[in-house]
C-alpha positions as semicolon CSV with decimal commas, in nm:
position;residue;x (nm);y (nm);z (nm)
1;M;34,161;18,535;22,352
2;S;33,945;18,815;22,596
3;D;33,693;18,843;22,848
4;Y;33,481;19,023;22,701
5;C;33,303;19,093;22,428
6;V;33,109;19,422;22,453
7;V;32,855;19,583;22,168
8;V;32,750;19,959;22,123
9;A;32,456;20,015;21,930
10;D;32,165;20,263;21,828
11;G;31,920;20,213;21,516
12;A;32,190;20,321;21,268
13;R;32,511;20,156;21,390
14;A;32,684;19,945;21,602
15;R;33,050;19,904;21,747
16;L;33,243;19,542;21,851
17;F;33,483;19,621;22,125
18;T;33,692;19,283;22,285
19;L;33,865;19,380;22,631
20;Q;34,187;19,345;22,595
21;E;34,441;19,241;22,877
22;G;34,752;19,547;22,915
23;G;35,073;19,490;22,963
24;I;35,321;19,556;23,253
25;G;35,243;19,929;23,325
26;E;34,979;19,977;23,077
27;G;34,724;20,048;23,300
28;G;34,469;19,708;23,294
29;P;34,258;19,600;23,101
30;T;34,165;19,816;22,761
31;L;33,864;19,789;22,513
32;V;33,919;19,747;22,133
33;E;33,745;19,802;21,898
34;E;33,726;19,493;21,672
35;A;33,492;19,624;21,413
36;S;33,172;19,850;21,333
37;L;32,818;19,808;21,178
38;T;32,591;20,034;20,946
39;N;32,180;19,995;20,876
40;A;32,228;20,210;20,539
41;E;31,861;20,184;20,607
42;A;31,829;20,434;20,872
43;E;32,086;20,686;20,778
44;V;31,860;20,792;20,451
45;A;31,657;21,067;20,504
46;G;31,280;21,058;20,538
47;K;31,235;21,188;20,155
48;E;31,460;20,933;20,000
49;L;31,306;20,651;20,250
50;F;30,940;20,766;20,188
51;S;30,742;20,921;19,887
52;D;30,621;21,145;20,170
53;E;30,795;21,301;20,399
54;K;30,498;21,405;20,628
55;P;30,207;21,025;20,657
56;G;29,869;21,018;20,689
57;R;29,660;21,307;20,452
58;N;29,537;21,257;20,183
59;V;29,267;21,468;20,000
60;A;28,909;21,277;19,948
61;P;28,861;21,331;19,556
62;G;28,620;21,619;19,415
63;G;28,658;21,836;19,673
64;G;28,603;21,702;19,986
65;G;28,731;21,663;20,337
66;A;29,087;21,537;20,426
67;H;29,093;21,183;20,595
68;G;29,441;21,047;20,794
69;Y;29,548;20,680;20,708
70;D;29,863;20,507;20,796
71;D;30,094;20,423;20,586
72;H;30,242;20,224;20,803
73;R;30,590;20,344;20,808
74;D;30,663;20,326;21,182
75;R;30,655;19,933;21,095
76;H;30,895;19,970;20,825
77;L;31,186;20,179;21,084
78;D;31,061;19,887;21,319
79;E;31,138;19,606;21,104
80;S;31,493;19,783;20,963
81;E;31,606;19,804;21,281
82;R;31,495;19,412;21,378
83;R;31,702;19,291;21,040
84;F;31,976;19,531;21,203
85;A;32,007;19,346;21,525
86;R;31,996;19,027;21,347
87;D;32,304;19,118;21,160
88;I;32,430;19,258;21,514
89;A;32,419;18,918;21,707
90;D;32,490;18,694;21,390
91;A;32,859;18,984;21,425
92;A;32,898;18,915;21,773
93;A;32,828;18,557;21,784
94;D;33,133;18,515;21,563
95;A;33,313;18,709;21,824
96;L;33,218;18,562;22,108
97;R;33,321;18,230;21,949
98;R;33,629;18,361;21,788
99;E;33,749;18,517;22,149
100;K;33,606;18,176;22,340
101;T;33,433;18,396;22,535
102;A;33,065;18,353;22,739
103;R;32,976;18,694;22,820
104;L;32,906;18,971;22,654
105;V;32,811;19,307;22,740
106;L;32,522;19,542;22,551
107;A;32,444;19,908;22,552
108;A;32,203;20,053;22,369
109;S;31,817;20,252;22,425
110;P;31,624;20,027;22,557
111;R;31,381;19,974;22,245
112;M;31,751;19,873;22,097
113;I;31,823;19,586;22,338
114;G;31,491;19,456;22,301
115;H;31,569;19,382;21,969
116;L;31,892;19,245;22,014
117;R;31,746;19,062;22,288
118;E;31,517;18,858;22,044
119;A;31,792;18,830;21,798
120;L;32,033;18,696;22,017
121;T;31,797;18,419;22,124
122;A;31,840;18,244;21,761
123;T;32,192;18,237;21,742
124;A;32,219;17,982;21,956
125;V;32,515;18,106;22,194
126;D;32,571;18,027;22,493
127;M;32,652;18,354;22,742
128;K;32,598;18,574;22,983
129;V;32,438;18,889;22,903
130;N;32,473;19,201;23,126
131;E;32,231;19,498;22,959
132;V;32,337;19,890;23,006
133;H;32,049;20,100;22,887
134;K;32,229;20,406;22,687
135;D;32,307;20,490;22,389
136;L;32,687;20,522;22,402
137;T;32,760;20,484;22,020
138;K;32,905;20,850;21,975
139;L;33,097;20,823;22,279
140;S;33,517;20,773;22,214
141;V;33,644;20,374;22,335
142;H;33,792;20,517;22,646
143;E;33,470;20,696;22,736
144;V;33,278;20,397;22,632
145;Q;33,493;20,159;22,872
146;E;33,434;20,408;23,133
147;H;33,064;20,421;23,121
148;L;33,069;20,035;23,129
149;A;33,311;20,055;23,422
150;A;33,067;20,318;23,628
151;A;32,768;20,074;23,542
152;G;32,976;19,744;23,688
153;V;32,972;19,572;23,371
154;L;33,312;19,574;23,294
155;P;33,644;19,599;23,559
156;A;33,798;19,959;23,526
157;R;34,139;20,068;23,420
158;E;34,449;19,993;23,661
159;G;34,549;20,326;23,843
160;E;34,249;20,558;23,675
161;P;34,016;20,749;23,918
162;S;33,643;20,600;23,886
163;Y;33,429;20,787;23,705
164;T;33,113;20,928;23,818
165;P;32,837;21,020;23,549
166;S;32,856;21,379;23,627
167;G;33,200;21,393;23,578
168;Q;33,318;21,492;23,939
169;L;33,581;21,248;24,091
């Protein structure tokens, strides 16, 4: 059982953690990575996803001038992120039920936080949500915990100096 479920996400990857109590002499609560999700569509290069790498230009038949058009590429990528956010919300809801906790910490870019917020309302799980508007997906587990403790949304490990964003103590 854990008091916290932590989701660190961007448009292509999500990592789910729980905060586990450490034993005597282990330094207090420690983040443990429980699952990792990937959005395969977001990892595909532009040429593989779209037939034309550059959107928005077309030449008129008969040698006329070029004109712009909207191929809805941004809308397609946005919908891909929304679907991925729903997958993340489902995985987080499962973790919350399994760990019997109602505290969720989200760390993601503001855009992804918006998608996650929308997806979490559909899960119907009663929870307290703390948000950190920063992408931490590429950090180690230890660095993620330091950042979230510095933001005040997770307890810090015992016996460790407090973390500051500039890296100075």
